[in-house]
N, C-alpha and C positions, 0 to 999 in steps of 0.2 A: 504494500500500500504506500509506503514512504517513497519507493522508487517511482511510482506512478505520479504522486503529488509533485515530486521534484521535477520530473519530466514535464508536467503541465506548466509549472512555474517557468521553466526554461523556455518552453514554446511561447507562452504569453509574453515573456520579457523580450524575446527576439522579435515578436510581431510589433511591439510598440516602439522599436528602435527607428523605424522610418528609413533605414538604410542611409542615414545622413549622420556623419560624425562631427563632433566638436560644435554642434549647435546648442544654444541655450534657448529655453522657453520664454515666451513673453505674453503678456496680456496688455492689450492696448484699448483704451476707451476714449470717449469724446471729452471727458472731464479733465483728465490728467495727461493722457497720451503715454509716451514711453521715452526714457533716456537710454539709448542703446550703449553708449560708452560706459555708463555706470551700471547698466543692467537692472534699472528700477523705473517704476513710474513715480517720479518725484512729486509727492503731494504737498510738500512744504514749499518748494520753489518750482511751480509748474512751468515757469519760463525756461528751466533747464531741460525740459523734455524736448525731444527732436520733432516728433510728429504726433498728431492727434487724429482721431477718427471723426468724420462728419458725414451727415446725410445732406449732400450739397450738389448742386448742378453747376458745372463749370460753363459759364456763358461766354467766355472768351478764350480762345477764338471760337466763334459760333460754328457748331458742327451739327447739322440736322440728323446725322446718323448716330449721334450719341444717345444712349438710352435715357429714358426719363429718370429723374432722381428717385422716384418711388421704389423702395425695396433695394436700393443700391447704396453702398458706402464708398467714400473716397478717403485718402490720406491728405492731410494738410500740415504744413509746418506750423509749429506752435507759435512762432514769432511773425507769422503772416508773410514771410518772404516767399519767393517763388520756389515751389517744390520741384526738384529734379529727380525723376523716377523713371525706371524702365521696367515694364512688365515682360518677363522672360518666358511666360507661359508655364505649362505644367512640366516640372522637372522631376524625373524619377531618381536621379542620383546627383551627387555633388560634382558636376562637370565644369561649372563656371568658376574660375579663379582669377582671371585677368579681365578687368573692366576698363582698361585704358582707352579703348575705342568705342565705348558704349554710346548709343544714341538714346537720348531721353525722349519719352513719349509726350506728345502734345496732341490733343488735350490730355490732361491727367487721366490715367486709366482707372476704371472702377476696380474695387478690391474683389478678387475671386478666390475661392478655396482651391488649394493645391497649386496655386501659381507662385512662382518665385519672383520677387521684386528686388531690384537694385536701386538703392536710394542714397542720394548725397545728403549728408547730415551737416550740422553746425561744425562738428569736430572730427569728421571722418565719413565712413561709408558703411552700409549694412546690406547684407544679403538676407532677405526675409522670405520665408516660405509660410504661406497662410494655411493653417490647419482647419480653422473653424471661423464662421462669421455669424453674428446675430444682428441682422438689420433692425429688428424691433428695439433692441437695447443699445445699439451702436457699439458693439464689442467685437474685438478681434483676438483670436488666439493664434500664435505662430511660433516658429523656431527661427533663430537668427544667428549670424556671425557678424561681429563688428570688426572693422579694420580702419586704421588711420590713413591707409592709402587705397588706391583702386585695385591693388593686387592683394589677394587673400592668400594666406599661408595654409 
């Protein structure tokens, strides 16, 4: 019986790994957002946070193919400066490490589950994979790696 229980624990532990190493988990909401370099949502000094979540429609540049804001979430920089973000789509393994020639998306892409995003922050860069989205409560759960440069080790 102990062997079966240990085997089940090993199987479940390996399933939750997501095949991505060195990533940290994060929770991002519309109130505080998240500070990736420190690995926390800074509730004492929210201005330290890099990005927040919002239910918002980007009106400029005008794009009639953009989805309605209802039911979608976007990232926004906490200091209201221009967000530089690239949606790399669904990534099954950690194959992206060099972002020196990345093209940022305009308009800003909607947040989608299982997508990897490359985001320029105040003090570095982040690779962020979205695990779960709650449009009704404006909450995002994901895994990330922070780097001070566009090249991730």
